[in-house]
N, C-alpha and C positions, 0 to 999 in steps of 0.2 A: 845227674841228668840236667842240671841247670846249665852246665857248660855246653851240652849238646843243643839245648834249646836256644842258647845265645848264638851259637854257630849257625843254626838254622835261620834265626831271625836276621842276622847280619848278611847271610847269603841271599836271603829273599829280598832284602832291601837293595843289595848290590845288583841283583838280577833285574829288579823293577826299575832301578835308576838306569841301567844299561838299556833296557827295553824302551824307556822313554826317550833316551838319547837317540836310539836307532830309529824310532818312529818319527820323532819330530825334528831330527837333525839331518834328514836326507838332503834337503836343498840348501843347507847352510854350510859355508866353507870358511874356516878360519885359517889364517896364514900358517900356523904351526901344525894343526891337526884337523881332521874331519870328525865332527861329533858322531856321525853314524858308525864310523869305524871304531871309535872309542867305546861306543855303546855295545858293539858286538863283543869286544874284549871284556867289558864289564859283565855281560851276560854269561860268557864262558867262565869267568872267575867266580861269579855268583853261583852258577850251576855246580861247579866243582866244590864250592864251600857248602852248598846244600847237601851234596852227596857225602861230604865228610861229616857233616852234622848227623846225617842219618846213620852213618857208620859208627860214630861215637855213641849215639843213642842205642843202637843195637848191641854194641859191645858192652856197655854198662848194664844193659838188661841181662845179658848172658852171664856176666860176672855175678850178679845178684842171685841168679839161679831161678 
């Protein structure tokens, strides 16, 4: 279960970092990338990681019986 919690924690941190970039980086433009677009990508990756953590947690609970 610790692995599932770790996955949930890292997914949550990634999602929050992406949300902060998306909210506060709308009017900033760097030559190579736009922070708001990177924020959206991080939110998607964080959301997928959260879902994977939930899946891992449910799976280990079902194995225990």
